[in-house]
C-alpha positions as CSV (number, residue, x, y, z in Angstrom):
1,M,25.6,8.9,9.2
2,T,23.9,6.8,6.1
3,E,20.6,7.4,5.5
4,Y,19.6,4.2,7.1
5,E,21.1,4.2,10.2
6,R,19.4,7.9,10.6
7,L,16.0,6.4,9.3
8,S,16.6,3.3,11.6
9,L,17.0,6.3,14.7
10,Q,13.9,8.0,13.2
11,L,11.9,4.9,13.9
12,Q,12.8,3.8,17.1
13,A,11.9,7.6,18.6
14,T,8.5,7.7,17.2
15,L,8.1,3.9,18.3
16,V,9.1,5.5,21.9
17,S,6.5,8.6,20.8
18,G,3.8,5.9,20.4
19,L,4.6,4.1,24.0
20,S,4.7,7.8,26.0
21,L,1.0,8.3,23.7
22,M,-0.8,5.4,25.5
23,V,1.0,5.9,28.8
24,V,-0.6,9.8,28.6
25,Q,-3.8,7.4,26.9
26,S,-4.2,5.8,30.6
27,K,-4.6,8.2,32.0
28,L,-6.8,10.8,31.0
29,Q,-10.0,11.8,32.7
30,S,-12.2,15.2,30.6
31,S,-12.8,15.6,26.8
32,D,-10.9,18.0,26.4
33,E,-7.7,16.0,27.8
34,N,-9.3,13.5,25.0
35,A,-9.4,15.8,21.8
36,G,-5.6,17.0,22.4
37,Y,-4.8,12.8,22.6
38,V,-6.5,12.3,19.8
39,Q,-4.5,14.6,17.4
40,Q,-1.3,13.7,18.8
41,V,-1.9,10.2,18.1
42,L,-2.9,11.9,14.3
43,N,0.4,13.6,14.4
44,W,2.1,10.0,15.8
45,Q,0.6,8.3,12.6
46,S,1.7,11.3,9.9
47,Q,5.4,10.4,11.7
48,V,5.0,7.1,11.1
49,A,4.1,7.4,8.0
50,R,6.6,9.4,6.3
51,V,9.6,6.9,8.3
52,L,8.4,3.8,6.5
53,E,8.1,6.5,3.3
54,G,11.8,7.1,4.1
55,L,12.7,3.3,4.4
56,K,10.8,2.9,1.2
57,S,12.9,4.7,-1.1
58,V,16.0,3.8,1.2
59,L,15.3,-0.3,0.4
60,G,13.8,0.1,-2.8
């Protein structure tokens, strides 16, 4: 598997996890749940940033 293929799969997985976060967000009730959700979103944003950095390095 090339680096580009690996990054493509990683990007797909990251996008799917983002969609699941959106579904979870629509079902939150309490502020405690919201705090945990915000942390998950921040983690997801850093995942996206890592994938994009990897793609930039591969694509030049």
